[in-house]
C-alpha positions in Angstrom: -9.2 18.0 -30.6 -8.7 18.7 -26.9 -12.4 18.4 -26.0 -12.6 15.0 -27.8 -9.7 13.8 -25.7 -10.6 15.1 -22.3 -10.0 11.7 -20.6 -6.5 11.4 -22.0 -5.7 15.0 -21.0 -6.9 14.5 -17.5 -4.9 11.2 -17.3 -1.7 13.1 -18.4 -2.4 15.8 -15.8 -2.9 13.1 -13.2 0.6 11.7 -14.1 2.1 15.2 -13.6 0.4 15.6 -10.2 1.5 12.2 -9.1 5.0 12.9 -10.2 5.1 15.9 -7.8 3.5 13.9 -5.0 5.9 11.0 -5.4 8.9 13.3 -5.0 7.3 14.8 -1.9 6.3 11.5 -0.3 9.7 10.0 -1.1 11.2 12.6 1.3 8.4 12.3 3.8 8.5 8.5 3.9 12.2 8.4 4.6 11.6 10.4 7.7 8.2 9.3 8.9 7.5 5.9 7.5 5.0 4.8 4.9 2.0 4.1 7.1 2.3 7.5 8.8 2.5 9.3 5.5 -0.4 7.4 4.1 -2.9 8.1 6.9 -1.8 11.8 7.2 -1.9 12.5 3.5 -5.5 11.2 3.4 -6.6 13.2 6.5 -5.1 16.4 5.0 -6.9 15.7 1.7 -10.1 15.2 3.6 -9.8 18.7 5.0 -9.3 20.2 1.6 -12.3 18.2 0.2 -14.6 19.3 3.1 -13.8 23.0 2.7 -14.1 23.1 -1.1 -17.2 20.9 -1.0 -18.9 23.3 1.4 -18.2 26.4 -0.7 -18.9 24.7 -4.1 -21.8 22.4 -3.2 -23.1 23.7 0.2 -22.2 20.6 2.2 -19.1 19.3 3.9 -19.7 15.7 2.9 -21.4 14.1 -0.1 -24.8 13.6 1.5 -26.5 13.7 -1.9 -24.7 10.5 -3.0 -26.8 7.4 -3.5 -26.3 4.1 -1.6 -24.7 2.7 -4.8 -22.2 5.5 -5.0 -21.3 5.3 -1.3 -20.9 1.6 -1.4 -18.8 1.2 -4.6 -16.7 4.4 -4.2 -15.9 3.3 -0.6 -14.9 -0.2 -1.8 -12.8 1.5 -4.5 -11.1 3.7 -1.9 -10.3 0.7 0.3 -9.1 -1.4 -2.6 -7.0 1.3 -4.2 -5.6 3.2 -1.2 -5.4 0.6 1.5 -5.1 -2.7 -0.2 -3.1 -1.6 -3.2 -0.8 0.9 -1.4 -0.2 -1.4 1.6 1.1 -4.2 -0.6 3.1 -1.9 -2.8 4.9 -0.5 0.3 5.4 -4.0 1.7 7.0 -5.1 -1.6 9.7 -2.3 -1.1 10.8 -4.2 2.0 11.6 -7.3 0.1 12.5 -6.3 -3.5 14.1 -3.3 -5.1 12.0 -0.3 -6.1 12.9 -1.0 -9.7 11.3 -4.4 -9.7 8.3 -3.1 -7.7 7.6 -0.3 -10.2 8.2 -2.6 -13.1 5.5 -5.0 -11.8 3.2 -2.1 -10.9 3.3 -1.0 -14.5 1.1 -4.1 -15.1 -1.7 -2.2 -13.6 -2.4 -0.6 -17.0 -3.1 -3.9 -19.0 -4.8 -5.3 -15.8 -7.1 -2.3 -15.7 -7.9 -2.7 -19.4 -8.7 -6.4 -18.9 -10.8 -5.8 -15.8 -12.6 -2.9 -17.6 -13.4 -5.2 -20.5 -14.5 -8.0 -18.2 -16.6 -6.0 -15.7 -17.6 -2.9 -17.7 -17.6 -4.2 -21.2 -15.2 -1.5 -22.4 -13.5 -1.8 -25.8 -10.2 -0.5 -27.1 -9.4 -0.1 -30.8 -6.2 -1.4 -32.4 -4.3 1.9 -32.2 -5.2 2.3 -28.5 -4.0 -1.2 -27.7 -0.8 -0.6 -29.7 -0.3 2.8 -27.9 -0.8 1.1 -24.5 1.9 -1.5 -25.1 4.4 1.0 -26.6 3.9 3.2 -23.6 4.4 0.3 -21.2 7.5 -0.8 -23.1 9.1 2.7 -22.9 8.3 2.8 -19.2 10.0 -0.5 -18.6 13.1 0.7 -20.3 13.3 3.8 -18.2 12.6 2.0 -14.9 15.1 -0.8 -15.6 18.0 1.5 -16.4 17.2 4.1 -13.7 17.1 1.6 -10.8 20.3 0.0 -12.1 22.1 3.3 -11.7 20.6 3.7 -8.2 21.8 0.2 -7.3 25.3 1.1 -8.4 25.3 4.4 -6.5 24.1 2.6 -3.4 27.0 0.1 -3.8 24.7 -2.9 -3.8 26.6 -6.1 -4.8 25.5 -8.6 -7.4 24.5 -11.2 -4.7 22.3 -8.7 -2.9 20.8 -7.6 -6.1 19.8 -11.2 -6.9 18.2 -11.5 -3.4 15.9 -8.6 -4.3 14.0 -10.8 -6.7 12.1 -12.3 -3.8 9.1 -14.3 -4.9 7.1 -13.0 -1.9 8.1 -9.4 -2.7 7.2 -9.7 -6.4 3.8 -11.2 -5.3 3.2 -8.2 -3.1 4.0 -5.8 -5.9 1.7 -7.7 -8.2 -1.1 -7.6 -5.7 -0.5 -3.8 -5.4 -0.9 -3.5 -9.2 -4.2 -5.4 -9.0 -5.3 -3.1 -6.2 -4.6 0.0 -8.3 -6.2 -1.4 -11.4 -9.3 -2.7 -9.6 -9.7 0.5 -7.7 -9.9 2.5 -11.0 -12.5 0.1 -12.5 -14.6 0.2 -9.3 -14.4 4.0 -9.3 -15.9 4.2 -12.8 -18.6 1.7 -12.0 -19.5 3.4 -8.7 -19.3 7.0 -9.9 -21.6 6.7 -13.0 -23.1 10.2 -13.6 -22.4 11.4 -10.1 -20.3 14.5 -9.3 -16.6 13.6 -9.8 -15.4 15.7 -6.9 -17.9 14.3 -4.5 -17.1 10.7 -5.7 -13.4 11.3 -5.0 -14.3 12.6 -1.6 -16.1 9.3 -0.7 -13.1 7.4 -2.0 -10.6 9.3 0.2 -12.9 9.0 3.2 -13.0 5.2 2.9 -9.2 5.1 2.4 -8.6 7.2 5.5 -10.9 5.1 7.6 -9.2 1.9 6.3 -5.7 3.2 7.2 -7.0 4.3 10.7 -8.2 0.8 11.3 -5.0 -0.8 10.0 -2.7 1.4 12.0 -4.9 0.8 15.1 -4.6 -2.9 14.7 -0.9 -2.9 14.3 -0.5 -0.2 17.0 1.5 2.3 14.9 0.0 5.5 16.3 3.2 6.6 18.2 4.9 6.7 14.8 2.1 8.9 13.4 2.4 11.2 16.3 6.2 11.4 15.8 5.6 12.4 12.1 3.1 15.1 13.1 5.7 16.8 15.3 8.4 16.7 12.6 7.9 20.0 10.7 10.0 18.9 7.7 8.0 15.7 7.3 4.7 17.5 7.6 5.8 20.0 4.9 6.5 17.3 2.4 3.3 15.5 3.4 1.3 18.7 2.9 2.7 19.2 -0.6 2.2 15.6 -1.5 -1.3 15.6 -0.2 -2.3 18.6 -2.4 -0.9 17.0 -5.6 -1.8 13.3 -4.6 -5.0 12.3 -3.0 -6.5 15.8 -3.6 -5.7 17.0 -7.2 -4.3 13.8 -8.4 -7.1 11.4 -7.4 -9.7 14.0 -8.6 -8.0 14.3 -12.0 -7.7 10.5 -12.3 -11.5 10.1 -11.8 -12.1 12.7 -14.4 -9.9 10.7 -16.7 -11.8 7.4 -16.3 -15.1 9.4 -16.6 -14.2 10.6 -20.1 -12.1 7.7 -21.5 -11.7 4.0 -20.9 -9.9 2.7 -17.8 -7.2 1.0 -19.9 -6.2 4.2 -21.7 -6.4 6.4 -18.6 -4.3 4.0 -16.5 -1.7 3.6 -19.2 -1.1 7.4 -19.5 -1.0 7.7 -15.7 1.7 5.1 -15.7 4.3 7.4 -17.3 5.3 8.8 -13.9 8.8 7.1 -14.1 9.3 9.0 -17.4 8.1 12.4 -16.1 10.2 12.0 -12.9 13.5 12.1 -14.9 13.8 15.9 -15.3 13.1 16.8 -11.7 15.4 13.9 -10.7 18.2 15.5 -12.7 17.5 19.1 -11.4 16.8 18.2 -7.8 19.0 15.1 -7.2 21.6 15.6 -9.9 21.1 12.1 -11.2 22.8 11.1 -14.5 20.5 9.9 -17.3 21.7 7.3 -19.7 20.9 7.0 -23.4 18.7 4.1 -22.7 16.5 6.2 -20.4 16.2 8.9 -23.0 15.2 6.4 -25.6 12.7 4.8 -23.2 11.2 8.2 -22.4 10.7 9.0 -26.1 9.2 5.6 -26.8 6.7 6.1 -23.9 5.8 9.6 -25.0 5.4 8.3 -28.6 2.9 5.8 -27.2 1.0 8.7 -25.6 0.9 10.6 -28.9 -0.9 7.7 -30.5 -3.8 8.1 -28.0 -4.5 11.5 -29.6 -4.5 10.3 -33.2 
């Protein structure tokens, strides 16, 4: 059973890794800023990839990759890491995280559509049903969870309405497109090439993209400040291991062994997985609606294994 669902299992593992990295980067971003965290996490990940690549493949960089793999995996890295993440973080400045995450959950059906349009992938009726059940459960969890956060923060009704900025919602939607398109491009660019090396190319491109972006907007003083903050660097290091290193690697294994639509849907359960650590670490209260939403989402995942 497990060998026939390797893609789904790797997607679930990716969600676990990204839950850990989101908790770490949440703390780091509050201290160092999103752009600093983004470029530092990718640079740290590059170091891990270079060391492991040298001992496992005899080379620091994927010199054995073809031009096709370098081009398309690089584009995937720029689209997913730089384009997608940049607009996602920009959306947080204009709308609430609840709305941003809700819109970002559209990356799953978007990935399925793009995978069908570009790669000719198909999904059976049960998989399509499972995808929508999972997304529905995720939406229930996100909606209730952020509502509690808003109440804790003391945000008034008028301010809450302002969070539905059309510009902010557009940024979040563009971010979801970046995430979905990045996955599809990864599958197209990777083909039968080594997954680890393909991920390394993607991270290299993402790091270079952020270096150019930060240089253009002159944010290097902020990055330097983050490096000198030991607490920020500790969270960035933890997040880098579970995010652009283990998480991205597992995500490419997922799309290698199953369709992009199924993989991206399972990866989207992070808002569900984050509830237990939120209770244990941040003492947050969980409503009945959140519990029901979590079970609905997990029920959708179970359908993928039938």
